[in-house]
Each structure stands twice: as C-alpha cells, then as structure tokens.
N, C-alpha and C positions, 0 to 999 in steps of 0.2 A: 424506585424502578429502577429495574436491570435491564440491560440489552442484551439479548442472545440472539441469535443467529442473523449476524448481520455484517455486511460489509462496514468497518471503519475507516478504512483509509483506503489510498489507490495512491502508487509509487510508481513512476512512470520517466519516462527518457524521450517519451514521444506523444504529447499530450495531444495531438488530434486522434487517438484510440481512446481517448478516456471520454466517457458524457460528462454533463455537468451534474451541479448538483450532490456531489460527493467532494470529500475532502482530497482531496489532491495536492501531491509533492510532485513539483517537476525536476528531474535531475538532468546534470548536465552529462554524465558518463555512468558508465554498468557498475563501476568501483563504489561511485557517490550512492547508488539506487541500492546496492547491498548493505550500504552502512545505515543509509536511512530508514528502509526496510526492517532491519534487524533492530534498529532502536527503538522503530514506533512499535515491535511486535511486544518489546518490554516493556515501553510507556503504557499503552493501550490495552496489555495484558489480552492480547490476541493472537493468533496464528497467522505469520507471514505466508504466503502463497506465491510460487514463484508462476506466472502463467506464461511467459514470451520472456526471452532475453531483454526485453524493455518493459515487460511489466509485472508489478505485485501487485497484491492486494492483502489487505491485513483484515482479518476475519475472526469473529468471535462464534463459537460453538456453540 
C-alpha cells in the first residue's frame, strides 16, 4: 500500500488552527516548530510546507 498526495502531519504553535483527525505536533516556539518540521520531513519521506509562521504541513506528493 502506498500513500500518495496526502497530508501526513501538521506542526503548529497554535493548536486552535488545526482540525482534529490529523497527526498534529504542538510546539512551544518557532524554533522548535522548524526543527520538528525538518525532522518529520525526513522521517516521513515527505515535503514540509510552511503555511504561516505558526503552521507547517508535511505532505507526500
């Protein structure tokens, strides 16, 4: 089974902006947000997209 064209994870410093039902990682700072996004990008073999200063999504294309 392959997973293509899907959101794999969301990383945020503002949990109010993320819907439930996704793999969500809550961070305390912008620095932590960036580190977690970069690590998850590599672990999940996806692409990290910065949508706002407080929100990244990891997507597989």
